[in-house]
C-alpha positions as CSV (number, residue, x, y, z in Angstrom):
1,M,-11.0,-13.2,3.0
2,E,-8.6,-14.8,0.5
3,G,-5.7,-12.7,-0.6
4,N,-5.7,-11.2,-4.2
5,E,-1.9,-9.8,-4.2
6,G,1.0,-11.7,-5.3
7,L,4.5,-11.8,-3.6
8,F,6.2,-9.1,-6.1
9,D,2.9,-6.9,-5.8
10,R,3.0,-7.1,-1.8
11,I,6.8,-6.3,-1.8
12,V,6.4,-3.3,-4.0
13,R,3.4,-2.0,-2.2
14,G,5.3,-2.4,1.1
15,V,8.3,-0.6,-0.1
16,V,6.5,2.2,-1.8
17,G,4.0,2.6,1.0
18,A,6.9,2.7,3.5
19,I,8.7,5.5,1.7
20,L,5.5,7.5,1.0
21,L,4.4,7.3,4.7
22,A,7.9,8.3,5.9
23,V,8.2,11.2,3.7
24,G,4.5,12.4,4.2
25,G,4.3,11.7,7.8
26,F,7.9,13.2,8.5
27,S,6.9,16.3,6.7
28,I,3.7,16.8,8.6
29,E,5.3,16.3,12.1
30,G,9.1,16.6,11.7
31,P,11.5,19.4,11.6
32,I,12.7,18.7,7.9
33,A,9.6,19.3,5.5
34,L,10.2,17.6,2.0
35,V,6.6,18.3,1.2
36,E,4.0,20.4,2.9
37,G,0.4,21.0,3.6
38,A,-2.4,18.9,2.1
39,F,0.1,17.0,-0.1
40,A,2.2,15.8,2.9
41,L,-1.1,14.3,4.3
42,I,-2.2,12.7,1.1
43,M,1.2,11.0,0.8
44,A,1.0,9.7,4.3
45,V,-2.5,8.3,3.8
46,A,-1.7,6.8,0.5
47,G,1.4,5.4,1.9
48,G,-0.3,4.0,5.0
49,S,-2.9,2.3,2.8
50,L,-0.3,0.8,0.5
51,L,1.7,-0.5,3.4
52,L,-1.3,-2.1,5.1
53,T,-2.6,-3.8,1.8
54,G,0.9,-5.1,1.2
55,L,1.0,-6.5,4.6
56,I,-2.3,-8.2,4.7
57,G,-2.2,-9.2,1.0
58,W,-5.6,-8.2,0.0
59,C,-6.6,-5.0,-1.9
60,P,-10.3,-3.9,-1.9
61,A,-9.7,-2.2,-5.1
62,Y,-8.5,-5.3,-6.8
63,A,-11.5,-7.2,-5.3
64,L,-14.0,-4.6,-7.0
65,L,-12.2,-4.8,-10.2
66,G,-11.8,-8.8,-10.0
67,I,-7.9,-8.6,-10.4
68,R,-5.8,-11.2,-8.9
69,T,-1.9,-11.0,-9.0
70,C,-1.3,-14.2,-6.9
71,A,-1.5,-17.7,-8.2
72,P,-4.7,-19.6,-7.5
73,R,-4.7,-22.1,-4.7
74,H,-4.8,-25.9,-5.3
75,G,-8.1,-27.3,-5.4
76,T,-9.8,-23.9,-6.4
77,R,-10.9,-22.9,-9.9
């Protein structure tokens, strides 16, 4: 599986994903609830998926839509 995310895209996904995961996850289980209920769960899941795709460098939605934010490898077209 070849990556389809560039470095800047991966950094942004990682930072935003970590923030969403922290706020959503901390609100679900923690004593300080910045958001509550289903919205906290949605934030935690979205943050986890952004963080995961940023770490591995491959996004399934990008693959379906044919989007690539990284430079092509040498020797490929």
